[in-house]
N, CA, C and O atoms as a GROMACS GRO file, in nm:
protein
  372
    1MET      N    1   1.895  11.514   3.526
    1MET     CA    2   1.814  11.502   3.427
    1MET      C    3   1.807  11.660   3.331
    1MET      O    4   1.772  11.680   3.215
    2ASN      N    5   1.840  11.723   3.399
    2ASN     CA    6   1.922  11.920   3.290
    2ASN      C    7   1.901  11.832   3.156
    2ASN      O    8   1.794  11.834   3.095
    3HIS      N    9   2.015  11.750   3.113
    3HIS     CA   10   2.122  11.794   2.950
    3HIS      C   11   2.127  11.587   2.931
    3HIS      O   12   2.215  11.510   2.967
    4PRO      N   13   2.007  11.562   2.871
    4PRO     CA   14   1.974  11.472   2.866
    4PRO      C   15   2.070  11.360   2.745
    4PRO      O   16   2.074  11.237   2.742
    5LYS      N   17   2.135  11.455   2.662
    5LYS     CA   18   2.223  11.423   2.529
    5LYS      C   19   2.378  11.396   2.642
    5LYS      O   20   2.458  11.306   2.618
    6LYS      N   21   2.389  11.460   2.722
    6LYS     CA   22   2.512  11.404   2.800
    6LYS      C   23   2.513  11.324   2.898
    6LYS      O   24   2.616  11.282   2.951
    7ASP      N   25   2.407  11.298   2.927
    7ASP     CA   26   2.323  11.174   3.044
    7ASP      C   27   2.331  11.077   2.914
    7ASP      O   28   2.326  10.961   2.954
    8ILE      N   29   2.337  11.079   2.835
    8ILE     CA   30   2.271  10.940   2.702
    8ILE      C   31   2.421  10.890   2.648
    8ILE      O   32   2.441  10.770   2.629
    9GLN      N   33   2.526  10.990   2.623
    9GLN     CA   34   2.694  11.004   2.563
    9GLN      C   35   2.714  10.907   2.732
    9GLN      O   36   2.794  10.818   2.703
   10GLN      N   37   2.679  10.890   2.874
   10GLN     CA   38   2.771  10.918   2.941
   10GLN      C   39   2.760  10.750   2.932
   10GLN      O   40   2.862  10.681   2.929
   11LEU      N   41   2.639  10.697   2.929
   11LEU     CA   42   2.574  10.589   2.989
   11LEU      C   43   2.604  10.496   2.859
   11LEU      O   44   2.591  10.374   2.868
   12GLN      N   45   2.653  10.570   2.710
   12GLN     CA   46   2.667  10.497   2.623
   12GLN      C   47   2.866  10.479   2.635
   12GLN      O   48   2.915  10.372   2.596
   13GLN      N   49   2.947  10.576   2.682
   13GLN     CA   50   3.054  10.532   2.742
   13GLN      C   51   3.065  10.417   2.838
   13GLN      O   52   3.162  10.341   2.831
   14GLU      N   53   3.008  10.407   2.891
   14GLU     CA   54   2.964  10.276   3.047
   14GLU      C   55   2.919  10.162   2.985
   14GLU      O   56   2.958  10.055   3.032
   15MET      N   57   2.828  10.162   2.866
   15MET     CA   58   2.840  10.047   2.827
   15MET      C   59   2.963  10.041   2.721
   15MET      O   60   2.991   9.922   2.705
   16ASP      N   61   3.026  10.105   2.662
   16ASP     CA   62   3.108  10.030   2.605
   16ASP      C   63   3.234   9.997   2.651
   16ASP      O   64   3.322   9.918   2.618
   17LYS      N   65   3.215  10.088   2.746
   17LYS     CA   66   3.355  10.017   2.912
   17LYS      C   67   3.365   9.928   2.943
   17LYS      O   68   3.470   9.893   2.997
   18ALA      N   69   3.236   9.822   2.921
   18ALA     CA   70   3.142   9.747   2.992
   18ALA      C   71   3.161   9.608   2.842
   18ALA      O   72   3.220   9.500   2.844
   19ARG      N   73   3.109   9.655   2.765
   19ARG     CA   74   3.199   9.585   2.630
   19ARG      C   75   3.295   9.542   2.634
   19ARG      O   76   3.303   9.420   2.630
   20ALA      N   77   3.380   9.600   2.641
   20ALA     CA   78   3.600   9.576   2.637
   20ALA      C   79   3.635   9.552   2.716
   20ALA      O   80   3.752   9.514   2.714
   21ASP      N   81   3.549   9.556   2.873
   21ASP     CA   82   3.629   9.440   2.934
   21ASP      C   83   3.542   9.310   2.987
   21ASP      O   84   3.551   9.258   3.098
   22VAL      N   85   3.436   9.263   2.856
   22VAL     CA   86   3.394   9.088   2.842
   22VAL      C   87   3.490   9.077   2.752
   22VAL      O   88   3.567   8.985   2.779
   23LYS      N   89   3.523   9.156   2.623
   23LYS     CA   90   3.636   9.110   2.538
   23LYS      C   91   3.726   9.024   2.575
   23LYS      O   92   3.753   8.906   2.552
   24LYS      N   93   3.778   9.134   2.658
   24LYS     CA   94   3.931   9.063   2.746
   24LYS      C   95   3.931   8.985   2.859
   24LYS      O   96   4.038   8.946   2.906
   25VAL      N   97   3.822   8.955   2.912
   25VAL     CA   98   3.811   8.827   2.945
   25VAL      C   99   3.731   8.744   2.870
   25VAL      O  100   3.710   8.636   2.925
   26CYS      N  101   3.670   8.762   2.740
   26CYS     CA  102   3.693   8.604   2.684
   26CYS      C  103   3.770   8.571   2.588
   26CYS      O  104   3.769   8.473   2.513
   27HIS      N  105   3.858   8.687   2.597
   27HIS     CA  106   4.019   8.613   2.532
   27HIS      C  107   4.111   8.554   2.623
   27HIS      O  108   4.212   8.492   2.588
   28GLY      N  109   4.077   8.572   2.735
   28GLY     CA  110   4.188   8.514   2.802
   28GLY      C  111   4.214   8.603   2.869
   28GLY      O  112   4.216   8.581   2.990
   29GLU      N  113   4.251   8.760   2.812
   29GLU     CA  114   4.336   8.846   2.931
   29GLU      C  115   4.284   8.872   3.043
   29GLU      O  116   4.162   8.876   3.059
   30ILE      N  117   4.377   8.895   3.143
   30ILE     CA  118   4.361   8.907   3.299
   30ILE      C  119   4.313   9.038   3.333
   30ILE      O  120   4.362   9.130   3.268
   31THR      N  121   4.242   9.061   3.404
   31THR     CA  122   4.203   9.177   3.466
   31THR      C  123   4.282   9.186   3.582
   31THR      O  124   4.372   9.114   3.625
   32GLN      N  125   4.216   9.315   3.635
   32GLN     CA  126   4.329   9.432   3.779
   32GLN      C  127   4.267   9.308   3.852
   32GLN      O  128   4.178   9.247   3.792
   33GLN      N  129   4.299   9.276   3.953
   33GLN     CA  130   4.227   9.223   4.069
   33GLN      C  131   4.215   9.269   4.154
   33GLN      O  132   4.322   9.324   4.180
   34THR      N  133   4.101   9.299   4.278
   34THR     CA  134   4.161   9.389   4.373
   34THR      C  135   4.217   9.332   4.495
   34THR      O  136   4.226   9.212   4.518
   35LYS      N  137   4.241   9.393   4.543
   35LYS     CA  138   4.371   9.325   4.668
   35LYS      C  139   4.232   9.252   4.770
   35LYS      O  140   4.130   9.320   4.781
   36ASN      N  141   4.237   9.138   4.827
   36ASN     CA  142   4.204   9.057   4.974
   36ASN      C  143   4.234   9.171   5.108
   36ASN      O  144   4.342   9.189   5.165
   37GLN      N  145   4.138   9.220   5.127
   37GLN     CA  146   4.189   9.279   5.305
   37GLN      C  147   4.130   9.217   5.365
   37GLN      O  148   4.007   9.216   5.364
   38SER      N  149   4.208   9.141   5.438
   38SER     CA  150   4.159   9.049   5.547
   38SER      C  151   4.129   9.057   5.664
   38SER      O  152   4.142   8.973   5.753
   39LEU      N  153   4.058   9.227   5.671
   39LEU     CA  154   4.065   9.254   5.856
   39LEU      C  155   3.980   9.178   5.909
   39LEU      O  156   3.965   9.185   6.031
   40ASP      N  157   3.901   9.086   5.833
   40ASP     CA  158   3.734   9.008   5.901
   40ASP      C  159   3.855   8.898   5.974
   40ASP      O  160   3.868   8.904   6.096
   41ALA      N  161   3.927   8.814   5.903
   41ALA     CA  162   4.073   8.763   5.933
   41ALA      C  163   4.117   8.839   6.103
   41ALA      O  164   4.099   8.817   6.223
   42VAL      N  165   4.153   8.895   6.053
   42VAL     CA  166   4.196   8.974   6.183
   42VAL      C  167   4.172   8.974   6.297
   42VAL      O  168   4.243   8.956   6.396
   43LEU      N  169   4.049   8.999   6.280
   43LEU     CA  170   3.976   9.056   6.351
   43LEU      C  171   3.882   8.941   6.461
   43LEU      O  172   3.843   8.944   6.578
   44THR      N  173   3.874   8.833   6.333
   44THR     CA  174   3.777   8.715   6.391
   44THR      C  175   3.934   8.605   6.489
   44THR      O  176   3.922   8.497   6.547
   45GLY      N  177   4.056   8.686   6.472
   45GLY     CA  178   4.163   8.615   6.501
   45GLY      C  179   4.200   8.649   6.683
   45GLY      O  180   4.245   8.564   6.759
   46ALA      N  181   4.169   8.783   6.720
   46ALA     CA  182   4.186   8.883   6.753
   46ALA      C  183   4.083   8.895   6.880
   46ALA      O  184   4.111   8.949   6.988
   47GLY      N  185   3.961   8.836   6.845
   47GLY     CA  186   3.831   8.804   6.912
   47GLY      C  187   3.892   8.604   6.938
   47GLY      O  188   3.848   8.538   7.032
   48MET      N  189   3.921   8.586   6.908
   48MET     CA  190   3.978   8.394   6.932
   48MET      C  191   3.971   8.397   7.017
   48MET      O  192   3.900   8.339   7.099
   49LEU      N  193   4.110   8.533   7.026
   49LEU     CA  194   4.270   8.494   7.122
   49LEU      C  195   4.191   8.561   7.258
   49LEU      O  196   4.226   8.522   7.369
   50VAL      N  197   4.080   8.668   7.246
   50VAL     CA  198   4.078   8.728   7.364
   50VAL      C  199   3.944   8.605   7.464
   50VAL      O  200   3.945   8.593   7.587
   51ILE      N  201   3.834   8.523   7.356
   51ILE     CA  202   3.782   8.396   7.411
   51ILE      C  203   3.884   8.299   7.449
   51ILE      O  204   3.843   8.230   7.543
   52LEU      N  205   4.000   8.270   7.412
   52LEU     CA  206   4.119   8.153   7.452
   52LEU      C  207   4.160   8.236   7.609
   52LEU      O  208   4.191   8.169   7.708
   53GLY      N  209   4.155   8.368   7.611
   53GLY     CA  210   4.213   8.406   7.748
   53GLY      C  211   4.110   8.350   7.875
   53GLY      O  212   4.122   8.276   7.973
   54LEU      N  213   4.010   8.426   7.819
   54LEU     CA  214   3.846   8.428   7.961
   54LEU      C  215   3.853   8.237   7.967
   54LEU      O  216   3.852   8.177   8.074
   55ALA      N  217   3.858   8.196   7.885
   55ALA     CA  218   3.800   8.057   7.891
   55ALA      C  219   4.002   7.942   7.972
   55ALA      O  220   4.021   7.825   8.005
   56ILE      N  221   4.061   8.019   7.969
   56ILE     CA  222   4.189   7.939   7.989
   56ILE      C  223   4.155   7.996   8.174
   56ILE      O  224   4.163   7.912   8.264
   57GLY      N  225   4.125   8.116   8.200
   57GLY     CA  226   4.079   8.156   8.334
   57GLY      C  227   3.943   8.072   8.396
   57GLY      O  228   3.928   7.997   8.493
   58PHE      N  229   3.856   8.119   8.298
   58PHE     CA  230   3.779   7.976   8.320
   58PHE      C  231   3.734   7.824   8.347
   58PHE      O  232   3.635   7.757   8.380
   59ALA      N  233   3.833   7.815   8.322
   59ALA     CA  234   3.865   7.610   8.315
   59ALA      C  235   3.925   7.604   8.396
   59ALA      O  236   3.961   7.488   8.414
   60SER      N  237   3.973   7.691   8.486
   60SER     CA  238   4.116   7.658   8.586
   60SER      C  239   4.021   7.635   8.704
   60SER      O  240   4.087   7.587   8.796
   61GLN      N  241   3.886   7.652   8.738
   61GLN     CA  242   3.756   7.662   8.787
   61GLN      C  243   3.698   7.513   8.768
   61GLN      O  244   3.656   7.465   8.873
   62LEU      N  245   3.690   7.454   8.689
   62LEU     CA  246   3.591   7.360   8.619
   62LEU      C  247   3.627   7.260   8.708
   62LEU      O  248   3.701   7.280   8.804
   63LYS      N  249   3.566   7.128   8.673
   63LYS     CA  250   3.567   7.025   8.687
   63LYS      C  251   3.675   6.953   8.588
   63LYS      O  252   3.700   7.022   8.490
   64LYS      N  253   3.743   6.828   8.595
   64LYS     CA  254   3.737   6.743   8.448
   64LYS      C  255   3.677   6.737   8.369
   64LYS      O  256   3.713   6.765   8.255
   65HIS      N  257   3.586   6.704   8.396
   65HIS     CA  258   3.457   6.655   8.280
   65HIS      C  259   3.412   6.836   8.173
   65HIS      O  260   3.404   6.882   8.059
   66GLN      N  261   3.400   6.860   8.275
   66GLN     CA  262   3.335   7.016   8.230
   66GLN      C  263   3.493   7.072   8.134
   66GLN      O  264   3.478   7.110   8.018
   67VAL      N  265   3.635   7.070   8.197
   67VAL     CA  266   3.687   7.065   8.101
   67VAL      C  267   3.746   7.058   7.982
   67VAL      O  268   3.818   7.125   7.907
   68THR      N  269   3.647   6.867   7.993
   68THR     CA  270   3.701   6.806   7.855
   68THR      C  271   3.586   6.862   7.777
   68THR      O  272   3.628   6.895   7.666
   69VAL      N  273   3.484   6.882   7.789
   69VAL     CA  274   3.399   6.932   7.713
   69VAL      C  275   3.409   7.080   7.670
   69VAL      O  276   3.347   7.120   7.572
   70LEU      N  277   3.488   7.163   7.746
   70LEU     CA  278   3.469   7.331   7.696
   70LEU      C  279   3.551   7.281   7.508
   70LEU      O  280   3.516   7.304   7.392
   71THR      N  281   3.716   7.175   7.604
   71THR     CA  282   3.781   7.147   7.465
   71THR      C  283   3.802   7.067   7.385
   71THR      O  284   3.908   7.059   7.323
   72SER      N  285   3.651   6.950   7.362
   72SER     CA  286   3.593   6.918   7.291
   72SER      C  287   3.509   7.022   7.198
   72SER      O  288   3.511   7.011   7.075
   73GLY      N  289   3.442   7.116   7.258
   73GLY     CA  290   3.360   7.203   7.212
   73GLY      C  291   3.439   7.346   7.057
   73GLY      O  292   3.399   7.385   6.947
   74SER      N  293   3.566   7.374   7.150
   74SER     CA  294   3.618   7.492   7.077
   74SER      C  295   3.679   7.410   6.917
   74SER      O  296   3.659   7.431   6.798
   75ILE      N  297   3.766   7.302   7.004
   75ILE     CA  298   3.812   7.207   6.858
   75ILE      C  299   3.694   7.159   6.725
   75ILE      O  300   3.711   7.162   6.603
   76GLY      N  301   3.598   7.126   6.787
   76GLY     CA  302   3.459   7.128   6.684
   76GLY      C  303   3.435   7.292   6.628
   76GLY      O  304   3.396   7.318   6.514
   77ALA      N  305   3.458   7.366   6.703
   77ALA     CA  306   3.429   7.546   6.655
   77ALA      C  307   3.542   7.546   6.579
   77ALA      O  308   3.511   7.555   6.461
   78ALA      N  309   3.700   7.538   6.601
   78ALA     CA  310   3.760   7.556   6.492
   78ALA      C  311   3.746   7.476   6.386
   78ALA      O  312   3.721   7.532   6.279
   79SER      N  313   3.753   7.386   6.385
   79SER     CA  314   3.728   7.260   6.270
   79SER      C  315   3.595   7.322   6.190
   79SER      O  316   3.594   7.332   6.068
   80GLY      N  317   3.514   7.350   6.253
   80GLY     CA  318   3.401   7.406   6.189
   80GLY      C  319   3.416   7.572   6.118
   80GLY      O  320   3.322   7.623   6.056
   81LEU      N  321   3.508   7.618   6.133
   81LEU     CA  322   3.580   7.759   6.067
   81LEU      C  323   3.646   7.721   5.931
   81LEU      O  324   3.653   7.769   5.818
   82LEU      N  325   3.688   7.612   5.996
   82LEU     CA  326   3.813   7.570   5.935
   82LEU      C  327   3.757   7.509   5.742
   82LEU      O  328   3.802   7.544   5.633
   83ILE      N  329   3.636   7.402   5.780
   83ILE     CA  330   3.578   7.383   5.648
   83ILE      C  331   3.470   7.497   5.620
   83ILE      O  332   3.462   7.504   5.498
   84GLY      N  333   3.397   7.574   5.669
   84GLY     CA  334   3.304   7.710   5.582
   84GLY      C  335   3.430   7.723   5.483
   84GLY      O  336   3.424   7.699   5.362
   85TYR      N  337   3.574   7.774   5.570
   85TYR     CA  338   3.631   7.863   5.472
   85TYR      C  339   3.653   7.750   5.381
   85TYR      O  340   3.540   7.721   5.339
   86ALA      N  341   3.722   7.686   5.339
   86ALA     CA  342   3.718   7.583   5.278
   86ALA      C  343   3.639   7.541   5.185
   86ALA      O  344   3.688   7.464   5.102
   87VAL      N  345   3.515   7.574   5.174
   87VAL     CA  346   3.404   7.555   5.102
   87VAL      C  347   3.375   7.680   5.051
   87VAL      O  348   3.344   7.693   4.933
   88GLY      N  349   3.383   7.793   5.142
   88GLY     CA  350   3.378   7.930   5.084
   88GLY      C  351   3.442   7.967   4.980
   88GLY      O  352   3.380   8.012   4.883
   89ARG      N  353   3.580   7.956   4.982
   89ARG     CA  354   3.657   7.928   4.919
   89ARG      C  355   3.646   7.878   4.751
   89ARG      O  356   3.644   7.939   4.644
   90ARG      N  357   3.639   7.719   4.795
   90ARG     CA  358   3.613   7.697   4.667
   90ARG      C  359   3.439   7.714   4.558
   90ARG      O  360   3.407   7.702   4.440
   91LYS      N  361   3.378   7.743   4.677
   91LYS     CA  362   3.307   7.816   4.566
   91LYS      C  363   3.300   7.926   4.512
   91LYS      O  364   3.212   7.933   4.426
   92ASN      N  365   3.381   8.046   4.534
   92ASN     CA  366   3.358   8.202   4.515
   92ASN      C  367   3.496   8.171   4.410
   92ASN      O  368   3.533   8.269   4.345
   93GLY      N  369   3.581   8.029   4.388
   93GLY     CA  370   3.638   8.024   4.265
   93GLY      C  371   3.781   8.042   4.325
   93GLY      O  372   3.879   8.045   4.250
   0.00000   0.00000   0.00000
């Protein structure tokens, strides 16, 4: 706050840039879109592969009924992830 005129000018420039961006969007001009870095998806996939490897080793020690329960649970979790992803994509555009 040592230079109030400089701060006001900077604020005015930021407001003018924001107004220009709004006008571009209102007129249908496409603004620069950010790249979707899907690190979360990669980490989730890697985690799922680790869990799958552990589950296969663990399943060999289970009874038939327990293997069926484990399989249906993993299929339910996978479908829940897919549905959650689809709902999130639809909601965010």
